[in-house]
C-alpha positions as CSV (number, residue, x, y, z in Angstrom):
1,X,56.3,97.5,115.4
2,X,59.8,97.6,115.3
3,X,61.7,94.1,115.1
4,X,65.2,95.1,116.1
5,X,68.0,93.3,115.0
6,X,70.9,91.6,117.3
7,X,74.0,90.9,115.1
8,X,75.5,88.6,117.5
9,X,73.2,85.9,116.4
10,X,74.3,83.8,113.1
11,X,71.5,82.0,110.7
12,X,72.0,79.2,112.1
13,X,71.5,80.1,115.8
14,X,68.2,81.9,114.5
15,X,66.8,78.9,112.5
16,X,66.9,76.6,115.6
17,X,64.5,79.5,117.4
18,X,61.3,77.9,116.8
19,X,59.1,80.2,118.6
20,X,60.2,83.4,116.3
21,X,57.5,84.9,113.9
22,X,58.2,83.2,110.0
23,X,58.9,87.3,109.4
24,X,61.5,87.4,111.8
25,X,63.1,84.3,110.7
26,X,63.1,85.5,107.1
27,X,64.9,88.7,108.1
28,X,67.6,87.5,110.6
29,X,69.0,85.4,108.0
30,X,71.9,87.1,107.8
31,X,73.8,90.4,108.9
32,X,72.9,92.7,107.0
33,X,69.2,93.6,108.5
34,X,69.3,95.5,111.6
35,X,65.0,96.2,111.9
36,X,61.8,95.5,110.5
37,X,58.9,97.6,110.1
38,X,56.0,96.8,108.9
39,X,57.8,94.2,106.4
40,X,60.0,96.3,105.5
41,X,64.4,95.5,106.3
42,X,66.2,98.4,107.6
43,X,69.8,98.2,106.7
44,X,72.6,99.3,109.0
45,X,72.0,103.1,106.8
46,X,68.4,102.8,108.2
47,X,67.1,102.4,104.6
48,X,65.9,98.9,102.6
49,X,68.2,97.2,100.6
50,X,68.2,98.4,96.9
51,X,71.4,97.0,95.6
52,X,72.3,92.9,95.2
53,X,74.6,91.8,97.6
54,X,76.8,90.0,94.7
55,X,80.4,90.7,96.5
56,X,81.2,87.6,98.4
57,X,84.5,87.9,100.3
58,X,86.6,86.5,97.2
59,X,84.8,89.0,94.8
60,X,85.7,91.9,97.4
61,X,89.5,91.0,97.9
62,X,89.1,91.4,93.8
63,X,87.9,94.7,94.3
64,X,89.9,95.7,96.7
65,X,93.2,94.6,95.0
66,X,92.2,96.2,91.9
67,X,91.0,99.5,93.2
68,X,93.9,99.8,95.3
69,X,96.7,98.4,92.3
70,X,99.1,99.7,94.2
71,X,102.5,98.8,91.7
72,X,100.4,99.7,88.8
73,X,99.7,103.1,90.5
74,X,102.7,104.1,91.8
75,X,104.8,103.3,88.4
76,X,102.0,105.2,86.2
77,X,102.3,108.3,88.9
78,X,106.1,107.8,88.8
79,X,106.3,111.7,87.0
80,X,104.9,113.1,90.1
81,X,107.9,112.2,92.1
82,X,110.6,111.0,89.9
83,X,112.7,114.6,90.3
84,X,112.4,114.4,93.8
85,X,115.3,112.2,94.2
86,X,115.2,109.9,92.1
87,X,114.7,106.2,93.1
88,X,115.9,106.7,96.6
89,X,113.3,109.7,97.0
90,X,110.8,107.5,95.2
91,X,111.2,104.5,98.0
92,X,111.8,105.9,101.1
93,X,109.0,108.5,100.3
94,X,106.6,105.2,100.0
95,X,107.7,104.1,103.1
96,X,107.1,107.5,104.8
97,X,103.4,107.2,103.3
98,X,102.9,103.5,104.5
99,X,104.2,104.9,108.1
100,X,101.4,107.8,108.3
101,X,99.0,105.9,106.5
102,X,99.2,103.8,109.2
103,X,98.2,105.8,112.0
104,X,95.0,107.0,109.7
105,X,94.3,103.3,109.2
106,X,94.5,102.7,112.8
107,X,92.4,105.7,113.9
108,X,89.4,104.6,111.4
109,X,89.6,101.9,112.5
110,X,88.3,102.9,115.9
111,X,86.2,105.8,115.3
112,X,84.3,103.4,112.5
113,X,81.5,103.1,115.3
114,X,82.2,99.8,117.2
115,X,78.0,99.4,117.9
116,X,75.4,96.8,118.1
117,X,71.6,97.1,117.0
118,X,70.4,94.6,119.5
119,X,66.5,94.5,120.7
120,X,67.7,95.8,124.1
121,X,69.3,99.2,122.3
122,X,72.6,99.9,121.5
123,X,75.5,97.6,122.9
124,X,78.9,98.6,123.2
125,X,80.2,95.8,121.3
126,X,80.9,95.1,117.9
127,X,83.2,93.8,115.0
128,X,86.5,96.7,114.5
129,X,86.9,98.9,111.1
130,X,83.8,99.9,109.1
131,X,82.3,96.3,109.0
132,X,80.7,97.7,112.4
133,X,78.6,100.4,110.3
134,X,78.4,98.8,106.6
135,X,76.8,101.5,104.2
136,X,77.5,103.2,101.4
137,X,78.3,106.3,102.7
138,X,81.6,105.3,104.7
139,X,83.3,108.5,106.0
140,X,80.0,110.5,105.6
141,X,78.2,108.3,107.8
142,X,81.5,107.9,110.3
143,X,81.7,111.9,110.6
144,X,77.8,111.9,111.4
145,X,78.1,109.5,114.1
146,X,81.7,111.0,115.6
147,X,79.9,114.2,115.7
148,X,77.1,113.3,118.1
149,X,73.7,114.2,118.2
150,X,74.6,118.5,118.2
151,X,76.8,118.5,115.4
152,X,76.4,115.2,113.7
153,X,74.3,116.8,111.1
154,X,76.7,119.0,109.4
155,X,79.7,117.5,110.1
156,X,78.8,114.7,108.3
157,X,77.6,116.6,105.4
158,X,80.7,118.1,104.2
159,X,82.8,115.1,104.9
160,X,80.7,113.2,102.4
161,X,81.0,116.1,100.2
162,X,84.7,116.7,100.7
163,X,84.8,112.4,100.2
164,X,82.8,112.3,97.1
165,X,85.0,115.3,95.4
166,X,88.4,113.3,96.0
167,X,86.8,110.3,94.8
168,X,85.9,112.4,91.7
169,X,89.1,114.0,91.1
170,X,90.9,110.2,91.7
171,X,88.9,109.0,89.3
172,X,90.2,111.3,86.6
173,X,93.4,110.9,87.5
174,X,93.4,106.9,87.2
175,X,91.4,107.3,83.9
176,X,94.4,109.8,82.6
177,X,97.0,106.8,83.6
178,X,95.2,104.3,81.9
179,X,94.7,107.0,78.6
180,X,98.6,107.7,78.9
181,X,99.3,103.8,78.7
182,X,96.8,102.9,76.1
183,X,99.1,105.9,74.0
184,X,102.1,104.9,74.9
185,X,101.5,101.4,73.7
186,X,100.6,102.5,70.0
187,X,103.5,105.1,70.4
188,X,105.6,102.2,71.1
189,X,104.5,100.5,68.3
190,X,104.6,103.5,65.8
191,X,107.9,105.5,67.4
192,X,109.2,107.1,64.2
193,X,105.6,107.9,62.7
194,X,103.3,108.8,65.7
195,X,103.7,112.0,67.8
196,X,101.6,111.7,71.0
197,X,99.4,114.7,71.7
198,X,97.3,115.9,74.8
199,X,94.1,115.2,72.9
200,X,94.5,111.7,71.6
201,X,95.1,110.9,75.6
202,X,91.8,112.6,76.3
203,X,89.9,110.8,73.3
204,X,91.2,107.1,75.2
205,X,90.3,108.6,78.4
206,X,86.1,109.6,77.1
207,X,86.1,105.9,75.7
208,X,88.0,104.1,78.7
209,X,85.4,106.1,80.7
210,X,82.1,105.5,79.0
211,X,82.8,101.8,78.1
212,X,83.3,101.1,82.0
213,X,80.3,103.4,82.6
214,X,78.4,101.2,80.1
215,X,79.4,98.0,82.0
216,X,78.3,99.3,85.6
217,X,74.9,100.6,84.3
218,X,74.0,97.8,81.4
219,X,76.4,94.9,82.8
220,X,76.7,95.3,86.5
221,X,75.2,92.0,87.7
222,X,76.7,89.9,84.9
223,X,79.9,91.6,83.8
224,X,81.1,94.2,86.5
225,X,82.2,91.1,89.8
226,X,84.3,89.4,86.7
227,X,86.7,92.8,86.0
228,X,87.0,92.4,89.3
229,X,88.4,89.0,89.4
230,X,90.1,89.6,85.9
231,X,92.0,92.5,87.9
232,X,93.1,91.0,90.8
233,X,94.4,88.2,89.1
234,X,96.2,90.7,87.0
235,X,97.2,92.8,89.8
236,X,99.0,89.8,91.8
237,X,100.0,87.5,88.6
238,X,100.8,90.6,86.7
239,X,102.6,92.3,88.9
240,X,104.8,89.2,89.8
241,X,105.5,88.7,86.3
242,X,106.4,92.5,85.4
243,X,108.7,92.6,89.2
244,X,110.8,89.7,87.8
245,X,110.6,90.9,83.7
246,X,112.1,94.5,85.0
247,X,114.3,92.5,87.6
248,X,115.6,89.9,85.5
249,X,116.3,91.1,81.8
250,X,118.2,94.3,82.5
251,X,121.7,93.5,80.9
252,X,123.2,96.2,83.3
253,X,121.6,97.0,86.4
254,X,122.6,100.4,88.2
255,X,124.2,100.7,91.0
256,X,123.1,100.4,94.8
257,X,124.0,103.5,95.7
258,X,121.6,105.3,93.0
259,X,119.6,103.0,94.2
260,X,119.7,103.7,97.9
261,X,122.0,106.8,98.0
262,X,121.6,109.0,95.9
263,X,118.6,111.4,96.9
264,X,120.4,114.9,96.7
265,X,122.3,114.3,93.2
266,X,118.9,113.5,91.8
267,X,117.1,116.3,93.9
268,X,115.9,118.6,90.5
269,X,112.9,119.8,91.7
270,X,114.6,123.5,92.8
271,X,113.3,123.0,96.5
272,X,116.1,122.4,99.4
273,X,116.0,118.2,99.9
274,X,114.3,117.9,102.9
275,X,111.4,120.2,101.3
276,X,111.7,117.6,98.0
277,X,111.8,114.9,100.1
278,X,108.3,115.6,101.9
279,X,106.8,116.5,98.4
280,X,107.7,113.2,96.9
281,X,105.5,111.6,99.2
282,X,102.8,112.6,97.3
283,X,103.3,109.5,94.7
284,X,103.7,107.3,98.0
285,X,100.3,108.1,99.1
286,X,98.6,108.2,95.8
287,X,99.7,104.2,95.5
288,X,98.1,103.3,98.8
289,X,95.9,105.9,99.7
290,X,92.8,104.4,99.0
291,X,91.8,103.0,102.5
292,X,88.1,103.8,102.3
293,X,87.5,102.5,98.8
294,X,85.6,98.9,99.6
295,X,83.7,100.1,102.7
296,X,81.3,102.3,99.8
297,X,80.4,98.9,98.2
298,X,79.3,97.1,102.3
299,X,75.5,97.6,100.5
300,X,76.7,94.9,98.4
301,X,78.0,92.7,100.3
302,X,76.2,89.8,102.4
303,X,78.5,89.8,105.1
304,X,80.1,93.5,105.6
305,X,81.0,92.6,109.2
306,X,83.1,89.9,108.2
307,X,84.9,90.6,105.2
308,X,85.6,94.7,105.2
309,X,88.3,94.2,108.3
310,X,90.1,90.8,106.8
311,X,90.3,92.6,103.0
312,X,90.8,96.0,104.1
313,X,94.0,94.9,106.0
314,X,94.7,92.5,102.7
315,X,94.5,95.4,100.4
316,X,96.9,98.1,102.6
317,X,99.3,95.0,103.1
318,X,99.7,93.5,100.0
319,X,99.3,96.7,98.2
320,X,102.1,97.8,100.2
321,X,104.6,95.3,99.7
322,X,104.2,94.7,95.8
323,X,104.6,98.6,95.5
324,X,107.7,98.8,97.6
325,X,109.2,95.6,95.7
326,X,108.3,97.2,92.2
327,X,110.1,100.4,93.3
328,X,113.2,99.0,94.2
329,X,113.2,96.9,91.0
330,X,112.6,100.1,89.1
331,X,115.5,101.9,90.7
332,X,117.8,98.9,89.5
333,X,116.5,99.0,85.7
334,X,117.0,102.6,85.4
335,X,120.0,103.1,83.4
336,X,119.3,106.9,82.0
337,X,117.6,108.8,84.7
338,X,117.7,111.9,82.6
339,X,115.4,110.8,79.6
340,X,112.7,110.6,81.9
341,X,112.5,114.1,82.4
342,X,113.0,115.4,79.3
343,X,111.0,118.6,77.9
344,X,107.1,117.9,76.9
345,X,104.1,118.0,78.8
346,X,102.6,115.4,81.6
347,X,101.1,113.4,79.5
348,X,104.2,111.7,78.7
349,X,104.5,107.9,80.3
350,X,108.2,108.1,81.6
351,X,107.3,104.4,83.3
352,X,107.3,103.0,79.4
353,X,110.8,104.3,79.3
354,X,111.8,102.7,82.5
355,X,110.2,99.5,81.0
356,X,112.4,99.9,77.8
357,X,115.6,100.9,79.6
358,X,114.9,97.4,81.3
359,X,114.2,95.3,78.8
360,X,116.0,96.7,75.6
361,X,113.1,95.6,73.2
362,X,109.9,97.1,72.1
363,X,107.8,94.1,72.1
364,X,108.5,93.1,75.7
365,X,107.8,96.5,76.6
366,X,104.6,96.5,74.9
367,X,103.8,93.6,76.9
368,X,104.5,94.7,80.2
369,X,102.0,97.8,79.1
370,X,99.4,95.7,78.2
371,X,99.4,94.2,81.6
372,X,99.3,97.9,83.5
373,X,96.6,98.8,80.1
374,X,93.7,95.6,81.4
375,X,95.0,96.2,85.4
376,X,94.2,100.0,85.4
377,X,90.9,99.4,83.4
378,X,89.9,97.0,85.8
379,X,90.8,99.5,88.4
380,X,89.0,102.0,86.5
381,X,85.7,100.2,87.0
382,X,86.0,99.8,90.6
383,X,86.7,103.3,91.0
384,X,84.0,104.4,89.1
385,X,81.4,102.3,91.7
386,X,82.8,103.4,94.5
387,X,82.3,107.3,93.2
388,X,78.8,106.8,92.0
389,X,77.6,104.4,95.5
390,X,79.0,107.2,97.4
391,X,77.3,110.4,95.2
392,X,74.0,107.8,95.7
393,X,74.4,107.5,99.7
394,X,74.4,111.7,99.3
395,X,71.5,111.8,97.4
396,X,69.2,109.3,99.2
397,X,69.8,111.4,102.1
398,X,68.7,114.6,100.2
399,X,72.1,115.9,100.7
400,X,72.6,116.5,96.6
401,X,70.7,118.9,94.0
402,X,67.9,117.1,92.4
403,X,68.2,114.2,95.2
404,X,65.0,112.2,94.6
405,X,66.5,111.7,90.9
406,X,69.7,110.8,91.8
407,X,68.4,108.5,95.1
408,X,66.3,106.4,92.0
409,X,67.6,102.9,91.5
410,X,67.4,100.5,88.8
411,X,67.1,97.4,90.9
412,X,66.5,94.7,88.3
413,X,70.6,96.0,87.2
414,X,71.2,96.7,90.7
415,X,72.3,99.8,90.0
416,X,72.2,103.6,90.7
417,X,71.7,104.7,87.3
418,X,71.4,108.6,87.6
419,X,74.2,108.7,89.9
420,X,76.8,106.5,87.7
421,X,75.7,108.4,84.5
422,X,76.0,111.8,86.4
423,X,80.0,110.3,88.2
424,X,80.7,110.1,84.1
425,X,79.3,113.4,82.9
426,X,81.5,115.3,85.6
427,X,84.8,113.0,84.9
428,X,84.4,113.6,81.3
429,X,84.7,117.6,81.9
430,X,87.4,116.7,84.3
431,X,89.6,115.3,81.7
432,X,89.4,118.3,79.4
433,X,91.8,120.1,82.0
434,X,94.8,118.4,80.7
435,X,94.1,119.6,77.7
436,X,94.6,123.5,78.8
437,X,97.6,122.6,81.1
438,X,100.4,120.2,81.6
439,X,100.2,119.9,84.9
440,X,96.7,118.9,85.2
441,X,97.7,114.9,86.1
442,X,99.6,116.5,89.0
443,X,96.8,118.3,90.3
444,X,94.4,115.7,89.9
445,X,96.5,113.4,91.9
446,X,97.1,115.6,94.3
447,X,93.2,116.7,95.4
448,X,92.5,113.1,95.3
449,X,94.8,112.4,98.2
450,X,94.2,116.0,99.8
451,X,90.6,115.8,99.6
452,X,90.1,111.9,100.8
453,X,92.6,112.5,103.7
454,X,90.8,115.7,104.4
455,X,87.5,113.8,105.1
456,X,89.2,111.1,107.2
457,X,90.4,113.8,109.1
458,X,87.0,115.4,110.0
459,X,85.6,112.2,111.8
460,X,89.0,111.6,113.6
461,X,88.6,115.7,114.7
462,X,85.0,115.3,115.7
463,X,86.2,112.5,117.7
464,X,88.7,114.1,119.7
465,X,86.6,117.4,120.4
466,X,83.9,115.3,121.6
467,X,85.6,113.7,124.2
468,X,86.2,110.5,122.7
469,X,83.1,109.6,123.8
470,X,80.3,108.5,120.8
471,X,82.3,105.3,119.9
472,X,81.8,102.5,122.8
473,X,85.1,100.5,123.6
474,X,84.9,97.3,120.9
475,X,87.5,94.6,120.5
476,X,89.4,97.3,118.5
477,X,89.8,100.3,121.1
478,X,92.9,102.0,122.0
479,X,90.9,103.0,125.8
480,X,89.9,107.0,126.6
481,X,93.6,106.8,128.0
482,X,96.9,108.8,126.1
483,X,97.1,106.2,123.4
484,X,94.1,106.4,121.7
485,X,94.6,110.1,121.9
486,X,97.7,110.3,120.2
487,X,97.2,108.1,118.0
488,X,94.3,110.2,116.7
489,X,96.7,113.5,117.3
490,X,99.0,112.2,115.2
491,X,97.0,111.2,112.3
492,X,95.3,114.3,112.2
493,X,98.9,116.1,112.2
494,X,100.2,114.0,109.8
495,X,97.3,114.5,107.4
496,X,97.2,118.3,108.0
497,X,101.1,118.6,107.2
498,X,101.2,116.5,104.0
499,X,97.9,118.2,103.0
500,X,100.1,122.0,103.2
501,X,103.2,120.0,101.7
502,X,101.2,118.8,98.6
503,X,99.8,122.4,97.9
504,X,103.2,123.4,97.2
505,X,104.5,124.1,94.1
506,X,105.9,121.4,92.5
507,X,108.4,120.7,90.3
508,X,107.5,121.0,86.0
509,X,110.3,120.4,84.2
510,X,109.3,122.5,80.6
511,X,113.3,122.2,80.2
512,X,116.0,120.4,81.0
513,X,118.6,122.7,79.8
514,X,117.4,125.5,81.4
515,X,119.2,129.5,82.0
516,X,121.3,129.1,85.1
517,X,119.8,130.6,88.2
518,X,121.0,132.3,91.1
519,X,120.5,131.2,94.4
520,X,117.9,132.6,96.5
521,X,117.5,133.6,100.5
522,X,116.4,130.1,101.8
523,X,115.9,130.7,105.6
524,X,111.9,130.3,105.5
525,X,112.6,126.8,103.5
526,X,115.5,125.9,105.4
527,X,113.6,126.4,108.8
528,X,110.7,123.8,107.6
529,X,113.2,121.3,106.4
530,X,114.8,121.0,109.1
531,X,111.9,121.3,111.6
532,X,110.5,118.7,109.5
533,X,113.6,116.6,109.4
534,X,113.9,116.6,113.3
535,X,110.6,114.6,113.8
536,X,110.2,111.9,111.0
537,X,112.2,108.5,111.6
538,X,114.4,108.0,108.9
539,X,116.1,104.6,109.1
540,X,119.4,105.6,107.1
541,X,121.9,108.3,108.3
542,X,122.9,108.2,104.9
543,X,119.6,109.3,103.7
544,X,119.6,112.1,106.3
545,X,123.0,113.3,105.2
546,X,121.7,113.2,101.7
547,X,118.9,115.5,102.9
548,X,121.2,117.5,104.6
549,X,123.5,117.8,101.8
550,X,121.0,118.3,99.2
551,X,120.2,120.9,101.2
552,X,123.7,122.6,101.6
553,X,124.0,122.4,97.7
554,X,120.5,124.4,97.1
555,X,122.1,127.4,99.1
556,X,125.5,127.8,97.8
557,X,125.1,126.7,94.0
558,X,122.8,127.5,91.0
559,X,120.1,125.4,89.6
560,X,120.4,124.2,85.9
561,X,116.1,123.6,86.3
562,X,113.7,126.4,87.0
563,X,113.2,127.2,90.6
564,X,110.0,125.5,91.8
565,X,109.7,128.5,94.3
566,X,110.3,131.0,91.1
567,X,108.4,134.1,90.5
568,X,106.4,134.9,88.6
569,X,104.0,131.7,88.7
570,X,102.8,130.8,85.8
571,X,99.4,128.7,84.6
572,X,101.8,125.9,83.8
573,X,103.6,125.9,86.3
574,X,100.6,126.6,89.2
575,X,99.8,123.9,91.4
576,X,96.0,124.4,91.4
577,X,95.7,121.9,94.6
578,X,95.0,124.6,96.9
579,X,92.6,126.3,94.9
580,X,90.8,123.0,94.1
581,X,90.7,122.3,98.2
582,X,89.5,126.0,98.6
583,X,86.4,125.4,96.3
584,X,85.5,122.4,97.2
585,X,85.2,123.5,100.7
586,X,83.3,126.9,99.3
587,X,81.2,125.0,97.3
588,X,79.7,122.8,99.6
589,X,79.4,125.9,102.0
590,X,77.3,127.4,99.9
591,X,74.7,124.1,99.1
592,X,74.6,124.0,103.0
593,X,73.7,128.0,103.4
594,X,71.8,127.3,100.5
595,X,70.3,123.8,100.6
596,X,71.2,121.9,103.5
597,X,70.1,123.9,106.7
598,X,66.3,123.9,106.1
599,X,65.6,120.6,103.8
600,X,68.4,118.3,104.8
601,X,67.1,115.7,107.2
602,X,70.8,114.2,108.1
603,X,71.3,110.3,107.1
604,X,69.4,108.4,108.8
605,X,72.4,106.7,110.5
606,X,71.8,109.7,112.7
607,X,68.6,107.9,114.0
608,X,70.1,104.3,114.5
609,X,73.1,105.2,116.2
610,X,74.0,108.4,117.8
611,X,73.0,108.8,121.6
612,X,73.0,111.0,124.2
613,X,73.4,109.8,128.1
614,X,69.6,109.9,128.7
615,X,68.6,107.6,125.3
616,X,69.6,105.3,122.5
617,X,67.5,106.5,119.4
618,X,68.3,102.7,118.1
619,X,65.8,101.6,120.5
620,X,62.8,103.6,119.9
621,X,60.0,101.4,118.2
622,X,57.6,104.1,117.5
623,X,60.1,107.1,116.5
624,X,63.2,107.5,114.0
625,X,62.5,103.3,112.8
626,X,59.0,103.4,112.2
627,X,59.4,106.9,110.3
628,X,62.6,105.7,108.3
629,X,60.8,102.4,107.5
630,X,57.5,104.3,106.3
631,X,59.0,106.6,104.0
632,X,61.2,103.7,102.3
633,X,58.1,101.7,101.9
634,X,56.5,104.7,100.6
């Protein structure tokens, strides 16, 4: 017989219930066990625990801030949008990214199932956010539950795979950032004797990747939590040091107009002003776009239901604040914007140029880059953890090829070793793309945002398609009236809008003094820009006027950079994000029809949480829970 756990009871309250059996008292010592069957403890994912729950609140906070690493991500990916309005664009594009990610966060907070398993079945209240179903699957499991008993299996399958692809591309782009920092540090020391090359960056990329993988596989319990503590120190304290140095050391600061109102004159993309601005939001999205990162570590937390909401809120709030202040400091430190877009491939590192302009010292520049190198190296370890846990969660439910192999866990090391090594091999291959295309970094970072947000949209769309009825009301619930529908709808609308825009061809500045090109008819782009401008909140009229002025300028004057919409598109200037998105969906669909339709039973959270009007599957004592426990014990 299954003993099903009531999550409201605290360890202390359980100790007072002397009439309970020793077995029940043992498993109800904390908030991680939802059922017991034949001595096997079942966690929120429907499996027995295999990973050590080694991340307390402090360690989880370190992991969240380190993986997010917002200010470092903004500066390191500045290449993505430096030509989209200069400092003005970067600042306001970040604000817009924070604005639309707020709707995504609110929606995910609600659709993360507010359920509680109790001895009487599934109750209609619990804590908010991912804490309600704290599993390594994250979005994969939320989408499964959102779609209900009929469509949950397929919906969760696609959401899980798309989310994994997003994170593996995110890992590759973050490793590219760290490798660029390492190479740039060497170049700063030997400026006259060394010329960086793409293969130098790739060598650094591979070394950093496998150093991190070695830590995760061989020293997960001893070293990895320490890297996240160190990462938090570098992000928080190192961020303050960097901001103070960049703000205080310049002998001459940029003007207020250059920082806050120079969008039109610094839009060098070839796109009309409004479109250029929206394309530049990619940099802001890359900065804060990790709301589900630590949810994949949920099965390594002793108190996931209590700690996850706190840390996710801290991650978004503190990360966004640091990034915004850092962006402003960078804007005032730039003295020569043209140097940042000099000819060359995208393996260069413009942030180092800004540091040098701000400090006027190679030594100070080297010191600031060292802070970045160490913080992003710790970030890579945390992101590798997220990727490996995501793939492992899919594997143990039978959703990946060779599931039995990749579902294995070395419980002594508390690590899914095969899944971690697989992630390392795939990331090694992805890093090699930069050797053949200078636009690879833009595409990898863009794909991370597009794929992860697409995976977020799936449970939101499923929630609305099923009448928002599979997520009972909890402490955070927007009700069954218009508020919830509007917030969910806006979140999906923003995801679709920006994912489409991020597939547009960006500005690849192969030359800063290219041949003059004639103006082209831009009726389609003008209409899109006007439509978008009428719906987005612009706090400063001067910025809005700058967009319109830039649009008029683009229509009437020749450009001195290759227009981003010029034909023909070359392999160097092609935006491959659309190809990656279609390819990911196609590969997932092929695997669904080849394997999943017959051999994929769906995640075990279906048996724990999904219910219809007639039965709560979580209360079956001889059904799903018994089957799950028997499989785990075997």
